[in-house]
C-alpha positions in Angstrom: 0.0 0.0 0.0 1.4 3.3 -0.9 2.3 5.8 1.7 -0.4 8.5 1.8 1.5 11.0 3.9 3.5 12.3 0.9 0.6 12.4 -1.5 -0.8 15.9 -1.9 -3.4 16.6 -4.5 -2.5 19.2 -7.1 -5.7 21.1 -6.6 -4.9 22.0 -3.0 -1.5 23.3 -3.9 -2.3 25.2 -7.0 -2.2 29.0 -6.5 -5.0 31.0 -8.0 -3.8 33.5 -10.5 -5.1 37.1 -10.6 -6.8 36.6 -14.0 -8.4 33.2 -13.2 -12.1 33.1 -12.2 -12.0 29.6 -10.9 -13.3 29.3 -7.4 -14.5 32.9 -7.0 -18.0 34.3 -7.0 -17.5 38.1 -7.4 -15.6 40.9 -9.0 -12.4 42.4 -7.7 -12.2 46.0 -6.6 -10.1 46.9 -9.7 -12.7 45.4 -12.0 -15.4 47.4 -10.4 -13.5 50.6 -10.5 -12.7 50.1 -14.2 -16.3 49.4 -15.0 -17.5 52.5 -13.1 -14.9 54.6 -14.9 -16.1 53.4 -18.3 -19.7 54.0 -17.3 -18.9 57.6 -16.1 -17.2 58.3 -19.5 -20.3 57.1 -21.3 -22.6 59.2 -19.1 -20.4 62.3 -19.6 -20.4 61.9 -23.4 -24.2 61.4 -23.5 -24.9 64.4 -21.3 -22.6 66.5 -23.5 -24.5 65.4 -26.6 -27.8 66.4 -25.0 -26.4 69.8 -23.9 -25.2 70.5 -27.4 -28.6 69.4 -28.9 -30.3 71.8 -26.5 -28.1 74.7 -27.5 -28.7 74.0 -31.2 -32.5 73.8 -30.5 -32.4 77.2 -28.7 -30.4 78.8 -31.5 -32.9 77.5 -34.1 -35.8 78.7 -32.1 -34.3 82.2 -31.8 -33.6 82.3 -35.5 -37.2 81.2 -36.4 -38.6 83.8 -34.0 -36.4 86.5 -35.6 -37.5 85.6 -39.1 -41.1 85.6 -38.2 -40.8 89.0 -36.4 -38.8 90.7 -39.1 -41.0 89.4 -42.0 -44.2 90.4 -40.1 -43.0 93.9 -39.4 -41.9 94.6 -43.0 -45.0 93.1 -44.5 -47.4 94.9 -42.1 -45.8 98.3 -42.7 -45.8 97.7 -46.5 -49.5 96.6 -46.4 -50.5 99.8 -44.5 -48.3 102.0 -46.8 -50.0 100.5 -49.9 -53.4 101.6 -48.6 -52.2 105.3 -48.4 -54.3 107.9 -50.1 -53.0 111.1 -51.8 -52.4 113.9 -49.3 -50.2 113.9 -46.3 -47.6 111.5 -47.5 -44.1 112.5 -46.3 -40.8 110.7 -46.0 -39.6 112.9 -43.2 -36.3 111.1 -42.5 -35.0 107.7 -43.8 -36.4 106.2 -40.6 -39.7 108.0 -40.4 -42.7 108.1 -42.7 -46.0 109.9 -42.4 -49.1 109.1 -44.5 -52.9 109.0 -44.6 -55.1 106.1 -45.1 -58.8 105.3 -45.0 -59.5 103.2 -41.8 -57.1 100.6 -40.5 -55.7 97.6 -42.2 -57.8 95.4 -39.9 -61.1 97.3 -39.8 -64.0 98.5 -41.9 -63.9 102.1 -40.6 -63.4 104.4 -43.5 -62.3 107.5 -41.6 -59.0 109.2 -42.7 -56.2 108.1 -40.3 -52.9 109.8 -40.0 -50.2 107.2 -39.5 -46.6 107.7 -38.5 -44.0 105.0 -38.4 -40.7 105.8 -36.7 -37.7 104.2 -35.1 -37.1 104.8 -31.5 -34.4 102.3 -31.0 -34.8 99.5 -30.2 -38.5 99.8 -31.0 -40.6 100.7 -34.1 -43.4 102.9 -33.0 -46.8 103.4 -34.8 -48.7 106.6 -34.1 -52.3 107.0 -35.2 -53.9 110.4 -35.4 -51.2 112.1 -33.2 -52.1 109.7 -30.3 -49.6 107.8 -28.2 -46.8 106.1 -30.0 -47.4 102.4 -29.7 -44.3 100.1 -29.9 -44.7 97.4 -32.6 -41.7 95.3 -31.8 -38.4 95.5 -29.9 -35.0 94.4 -31.0 -35.0 96.6 -34.1 -31.6 97.9 -34.9 -32.5 100.0 -38.0 -35.5 101.1 -40.0 -35.3 102.6 -43.5 -37.8 103.9 -46.0 -37.0 104.7 -49.6 -39.3 106.0 -52.3 -39.4 106.2 -56.0 -39.1 108.9 -57.3 -36.9 110.1 -54.5 -37.0 113.7 -53.2 -40.0 115.9 -52.5 -43.2 114.9 -54.2 -45.9 117.3 -55.5 -48.7 118.1 -53.1 -51.4 115.5 -52.8 -49.5 112.8 -54.6 -47.9 109.4 -53.8 -44.7 107.9 -55.0 -44.7 104.9 -57.3 -43.5 102.7 -54.4 -41.9 102.8 -51.0 -39.5 100.2 -49.8 -39.4 99.2 -46.2 -36.1 97.8 -44.7 -36.1 96.5 -41.1 -33.0 95.4 -39.4 -33.9 93.1 -36.5 -31.5 91.6 -34.0 -31.5 89.1 -31.2 -28.9 87.2 -29.2 -28.0 84.9 -32.2 -27.9 87.2 -35.3 -28.9 90.3 -37.0 -31.0 90.2 -40.2 -32.4 92.7 -42.7 -36.0 92.2 -44.0 -37.4 94.2 -46.9 -40.7 94.7 -48.4 -42.1 97.1 -50.9 -45.5 98.9 -51.0 -47.0 99.8 -54.4 -49.6 102.5 -54.5 -52.9 101.8 -56.3 -54.4 105.1 -55.0 -51.7 107.4 -56.4 -52.5 110.2 -58.8 -50.9 108.8 -61.9 -51.3 112.1 -63.9 -49.0 114.0 -61.6 -46.1 111.5 -61.6 -46.2 109.6 -65.0 
């Protein structure tokens, strides 16, 4: 019979290496720290992407609002100018126009109204019948009117057209919006 005192099973004497998973049920501290570090990097990258997407969304929203405001201002002023009647039209300065129209653009009242558009930076104001100057919009950097023919017009006449140029600004950009008013009510015999 063999002597059992010198017999030692290999399994009992084998050292467990650092990379071996035999005989263990959990993760080492190093493995947990590495996994948490990788997870933190993924969370940081994802949050940065969301932050940049929010910035791009905000810039796009501000640009859209600027475009709507600028187009609406230029179109509304051109619409009211196109309803002017002969008498009282005056391009006082490049940023102030005075004219008369019948009623308002949004009413059926046919009374003669004296309208004045002027720039009181950063607002465009609209004054009706020498009343209070009502601000139409803020964030306006410049307002210009131009007429054809340029210069002083004969009494009780209208130009062929008046162009309206509105420079609107916000935190993102500054843009120029233009519109032109053609006069159907003008006295063609005096200007043509």
